[in-house]
Phi, psi and omega in degrees: 000138184294328183264013178297139179244136180237149167292159180298322180295317179294323179295321179297319179294317183295319186263001176066036178240166182287137179304316183296330178296313179290321180298314180294321179296322177292322181297318185262010171091003179280337176242119185276123181234163174231113183053043179065021174243150185222148177273151175304323180297323180290322177296317179299319179298314181299314182291327181289318184281338178070212185279115183280164170289176183306130177238357181290129180276172179299149175290160182294150179300133182097345175295145180292157176295147174294152179268138182251126183235123175269139175254108193219142166191142185287345179272141174274169176073022180253013175076036175296311181293320178299318179295317180301312183297310186284329174293320176300317179296319181293321178290321178296321178301330179277000178095007179276152176267122191234138173239134175251139176242119178264109182257008184261126182295344176285347172061029185300314180294315180302311182290324180298332179273004178078016180267126179233081183297140172284162182299336181273351183283152173290141177207183185298323180298310183298324182292315180292317180302316179295322183291316182285348177268312187242359183057038180251112181279107184236035183302324184302329182293340183262356186281131176235155175274140180250171183283359174262003177093346177265159178269163185216138162260107186288156176271176176214149176302336180294344175298343177296340178263356188292331180301316179293322181291321180286338183305324184254008182278144176287133179051049184299331180293341184262004189297315180290322177300318180292321180291326182281337186308317182288342185246354189297331179284349179282344190234155172278318181221136173242124182252125179253113177273120186254156177284163178281076186202172171234073186238185184298322183291321176295316179296323177296324177295319180292326178290326181283336191278152168275322182217165180231135169255133184246093178282140178203154172271162180274074177215167186292325179294320178295325177297316178295321178296322178298317179299317179295319180293319178297322177295321178295318177299318180300320179293326181285350179277007180293152174304139182092345176249271180211072183295342182263007181299129181243155175260117179291322178159168174265129181249117176281125182239164179050043184287128175269187177302152183290087178272172176300321180295321177301315180294324178296318178296319178299319179297318179295319178302316182289318186282320186265334186235357185300331180277351181254327184208132177281160177262126176301141175295325179288135172235142181259112183284152175300129190214124173295325183295324177294319178295323177295321181296321178295320180296332180263011177060042178230159168282159176293338179292330176270320185292318179217076192300334182251010181279173183295328179295313178297318179299319181294316182289329173294320178294321177298318178302320177299316181293319180296316180297324177297317179296324181281352179081020180277000000 
């Protein structure tokens, strides 16, 4: 019957999809429900149309600008993309409107969210290329909705050529700031996932950001990487770039058991870097479940909602919001 109404759970069973997918779609308005009931025709429409482009309207006049947070460290493998995804999920769970920007040509965040852009689709590369060629800010055209409820500007392997293109661009450090300007009022928080590098795109992310989160493992290489990243942040604080850039904190990720070496690294963090960046109280423990959640294109908050990983990222969201003054 066309007017038949189903609970979201019954609809998920009937159509063979995950309950959390429909629940999240209903929560953020992509699946139209009435008193938490949905028609089969509406579920079919949602599944047929797939992931829509941006549908969030402008914030009301007088609303504050969204806050931009870069997730940065020059070392790879420190869970920058994992942190971006799960922090976005935790903030979205609290009702905030969140946009993620994937600036890494390896596309780790994009792929973890199950987004596979076609070569003809708009993405961060096409948007930046158009901007440095024609000075036309078209970031909105590349924004897609993800299954965690937050929006995403996906990356592309073509970003691997962007360093050469930006080399000759006018005001290359301001490119992301300029692209974000037309959409920043649509969101409460914008998270920029950066590549493990010290290149023009990373510097552009730091110039666009209000604050920086520095994820790192408790090892000597990460300590050296932290020093290099802090020096880069200091350079971006010059007048004309981003003199007001703040460090939200250092986030320890993939934490193993509290070994003597772990404690030594903590001591170095406090003694050598404590005056430059605070350490988040939240630590993200090494977790097979978090890796499993990424492989299944879910946040840990959906994959294991009551597990230690989800609890940690919710706690991190609280600390980040406190730093942002929310």
